[in-house]
C-alpha positions in Angstrom: 231.9 128.9 13.9 229.0 131.0 14.8 227.3 130.5 11.5 227.6 126.8 12.0 226.1 126.9 15.3 223.2 129.1 14.1 222.6 126.8 11.2 222.4 123.8 13.4 220.0 125.6 15.8 217.8 126.6 12.8 217.7 123.1 11.6 216.8 121.9 15.0 214.0 124.4 15.3 212.6 123.5 11.8 212.7 119.8 12.8 210.9 120.5 16.0 208.3 122.5 14.1 207.8 119.8 11.5 207.5 117.2 14.3 205.0 119.4 16.2 202.9 119.6 13.0 203.0 115.9 12.5 202.0 115.3 16.1 199.1 117.8 15.7 198.0 116.0 12.5 198.2 112.7 14.3 196.1 114.0 17.3 193.3 115.4 15.0 192.0 112.0 13.7 191.8 110.7 17.2 189.5 113.5 18.3 187.0 113.0 15.4 185.8 109.5 16.7 185.2 111.1 20.1 183.0 113.7 18.4 181.3 111.1 16.4 180.7 109.1 19.6 179.3 112.2 21.2 176.9 112.8 18.2 175.9 109.1 18.3 175.3 109.4 22.0 173.2 112.5 21.5 171.2 110.8 18.7 170.4 107.7 20.8 169.7 109.8 23.9 172.1 107.9 26.2 174.5 110.1 28.1 178.2 109.2 28.2 179.0 111.0 31.4 178.0 113.1 34.3 177.5 116.9 34.6 179.0 119.6 32.4 177.6 121.4 29.4 178.1 118.4 27.2 176.1 116.2 29.7 173.3 118.7 29.7 173.0 118.8 25.9 173.0 115.0 25.7 170.3 114.8 28.4 167.9 117.2 26.6 167.3 115.0 23.5 167.0 112.0 25.8 164.1 113.7 27.7 162.5 114.8 24.5 162.7 111.2 23.2 161.0 109.8 26.3 157.9 112.0 26.1 156.7 110.5 22.9 157.1 107.0 24.4 155.2 108.1 27.5 152.4 109.5 25.3 152.3 106.4 23.2 152.2 104.2 26.3 149.4 106.3 27.8 147.3 106.2 24.6 147.8 102.5 24.2 146.9 101.9 27.8 143.8 104.1 27.4 142.6 102.2 24.4 143.5 98.9 25.9 141.6 99.8 29.1 138.7 101.0 27.0 138.7 97.8 25.0 138.8 95.7 28.2 135.9 97.8 29.7 133.8 97.4 26.5 134.6 93.7 26.4 133.7 93.3 30.1 130.5 95.3 29.5 129.6 93.2 26.5 130.3 90.0 28.4 128.1 91.2 31.3 125.3 92.1 28.9 125.5 88.7 27.2 125.5 87.0 30.5 122.5 89.0 31.7 120.6 88.2 28.4 121.4 84.5 28.8 120.1 84.6 32.4 117.0 86.5 31.3 116.3 84.1 28.4 116.9 81.1 30.7 114.5 82.6 33.2 111.9 83.2 30.5 112.2 79.6 29.3 111.8 78.3 32.8 108.8 80.5 33.3 107.2 79.3 30.1 108.0 75.7 31.0 106.4 76.1 34.4 103.3 77.8 33.0 102.9 75.0 30.4 103.2 72.4 33.2 100.6 74.2 35.2 98.3 74.4 32.2 98.7 70.7 31.6 97.9 69.9 35.2 94.8 72.2 35.1 93.7 70.7 31.9 94.2 67.1 33.1 92.1 67.8 36.2 89.3 69.6 34.3 89.1 67.2 31.4 90.0 63.9 33.0 88.9 61.1 30.9 87.0 63.3 28.4 86.2 61.5 25.2 84.8 62.4 21.8 81.7 61.0 20.1 83.6 58.0 18.8 84.9 57.1 22.2 88.5 58.3 21.6 90.2 60.5 24.2 89.6 64.2 23.6 92.6 66.6 23.4 93.1 68.7 26.5 91.4 72.0 26.7 92.1 74.4 29.5 89.7 76.7 31.3 91.5 79.6 29.7 90.1 78.6 26.3 86.6 78.9 27.6 87.4 82.3 29.1 88.9 83.6 25.9 86.0 82.4 23.9 83.5 84.0 26.3 85.5 87.3 26.1 85.3 87.2 22.3 81.5 86.6 22.4 81.6 83.0 21.1 79.8 81.9 24.2 76.4 83.3 24.8 76.3 82.3 28.5 74.3 84.6 30.7 72.6 86.0 27.6 69.2 84.2 27.6 67.9 83.1 24.2 64.2 82.8 23.8 63.0 79.5 22.4 61.5 79.5 18.9 59.0 77.2 17.2 60.2 75.7 14.0 58.1 74.1 11.2 59.6 70.7 11.0 58.8 68.0 8.4 56.5 65.3 9.6 58.8 62.6 8.2 62.5 62.4 9.1 65.2 62.5 6.4 66.9 59.2 7.1 69.6 59.8 4.6 70.9 62.7 6.8 70.0 61.1 10.1 69.9 57.3 9.7 68.1 55.3 12.5 70.2 53.8 15.3 69.8 50.1 16.2 68.7 49.0 19.6 71.3 47.2 21.8 70.0 45.9 25.2 71.9 47.5 28.1 74.0 49.7 25.9 75.6 52.6 27.8 76.9 55.9 26.5 80.5 55.4 25.6 82.9 57.5 27.7 80.2 58.7 30.1 81.8 57.0 33.1 84.5 59.7 32.8 82.1 62.7 32.8 82.3 64.0 36.3 79.7 66.2 38.0 76.0 66.0 39.0 74.9 67.4 35.7 76.3 64.3 33.9 74.7 61.8 36.2 71.9 61.0 33.8 74.5 60.0 31.1 76.5 57.8 33.5 73.4 56.0 34.6 71.7 55.6 31.2 71.4 52.2 29.5 69.1 51.1 26.8 66.0 49.1 27.9 63.3 47.4 25.8 59.8 47.3 27.3 56.3 47.1 26.0 53.8 49.9 26.2 52.2 48.7 29.4 55.5 48.6 31.2 56.4 52.1 30.1 53.0 53.4 31.0 53.1 51.7 34.4 56.4 53.4 35.2 56.1 56.8 33.7 52.4 57.4 33.4 51.6 60.2 30.9 55.1 61.6 30.8 55.5 60.8 27.2 55.8 62.8 23.9 55.9 61.6 20.3 58.4 62.8 17.7 58.2 61.4 14.2 55.9 58.7 15.7 58.6 57.6 18.2 57.8 57.8 22.0 60.1 59.6 24.5 59.6 59.5 28.2 60.5 62.4 30.5 62.7 61.9 33.6 65.1 64.1 35.6 64.8 67.0 33.1 65.7 64.9 30.1 63.8 63.1 27.3 64.7 59.4 26.8 63.8 57.0 23.9 61.2 54.5 25.1 62.5 51.4 23.2 59.7 48.8 22.6 56.8 51.1 23.3 56.5 51.2 19.5 58.6 48.4 18.1 59.0 50.2 14.7 59.8 53.6 16.2 62.6 55.8 14.6 65.4 57.2 16.8 68.4 59.0 15.4 70.1 59.0 18.8 70.1 56.5 21.7 70.5 58.7 24.7 69.2 61.6 26.8 68.1 64.9 25.3 67.8 67.9 27.7 64.2 69.1 28.0 64.8 72.7 27.2 62.0 74.9 28.4 59.8 71.7 28.4 60.0 71.7 24.6 59.7 68.3 22.8 62.9 66.7 21.6 62.6 67.9 18.0 62.0 71.5 18.9 64.9 71.4 21.4 67.1 70.0 18.7 66.0 72.6 16.2 66.7 75.5 18.6 70.2 74.2 19.2 70.8 73.8 15.5 69.8 77.4 14.9 72.0 78.7 17.7 75.0 76.7 16.3 74.3 78.0 12.8 74.6 81.6 14.1 78.0 80.8 15.6 79.3 78.9 12.5 79.3 75.4 13.9 76.3 73.9 12.1 75.9 74.2 8.4 73.1 71.8 7.8 69.3 72.2 7.8 67.2 73.0 10.9 65.3 69.8 10.8 65.0 68.7 14.5 67.0 65.6 13.9 70.1 64.8 16.0 71.9 63.0 13.3 75.7 62.7 12.7 76.1 66.3 11.4 74.3 67.8 14.3 76.1 65.7 16.9 79.4 66.6 15.3 78.6 70.4 15.5 77.6 70.0 19.1 80.8 68.1 19.9 82.9 70.9 18.2 81.1 73.6 20.3 81.6 71.6 23.5 85.3 71.1 22.8 85.9 74.8 22.1 84.1 75.8 25.2 85.8 73.4 27.7 82.8 71.1 28.0 82.6 67.3 28.0 82.1 66.1 24.5 78.8 64.3 25.0 77.8 65.0 21.3 74.2 65.6 22.4 72.1 68.3 24.0 72.9 68.4 27.7 72.3 71.1 30.4 75.9 72.5 30.5 75.8 73.0 26.7 72.5 74.8 26.7 73.7 77.0 29.6 76.7 77.9 27.6 74.5 78.8 24.6 72.3 80.9 26.9 69.3 78.6 26.4 69.0 77.2 29.9 
């Protein structure tokens, strides 16, 4: 009986031991997911619970993971701020440049307008030898030419005596035809007292007695043609000699009381030296000479009278 009871107890103990092992084996798989969860939590840096050693270990990788993000954010923010600053600076520079360019354009526009107004006032109604309006020339042009030595003003030039042919070369300086009452074209627009003789001049035909009765002995003869002297100028005395030759119907300034041909020759020589006249010094105020005078007058801010007047001789240093 005892043996039976002992056997039953032994079997019961063995069964309990086997059951305990089975329970232990069943409990072990359940713990592994928890560890896996902990490892996963540690890897992602998100804590699963509060204090304790486990909580501290999980918090440490999380903090280490945050530092790179903070560094990256700071660097990105720095570069972004730097980019914005550079962009703002470039925008400001471009705006300033645009304003500067605009101011420069406005300044140049205003300067051009002032020059046009000055030119219009100084050259009102100025015309060339053919009677067409002359292009505007400012006073600054005359100043620049004077500074470069193109103008001989204030540098007196002594008159010279030139050996001139007794007969005119009519192929270079053809004679002009008389027209009763003809005025100098464009002279009504030449302002100033020095141009009064041009504004008042008109062609007149009279016989020798009339001319002598009005001007006495104030005559000179050039190529056989009579000129009378008045108000500092020589004028053609149309009709005094009906067959007289004139290459120009208008006043010629009486430079140093020289006769018209010597005055013309001195002007031709002066214009030759400055590169305006390329013809012969012949004392004839023909088309080539009048063109050279007109070019000089234009470049020096004078009215283009195309003849020898006082302002032109003053500019050349001859009066």
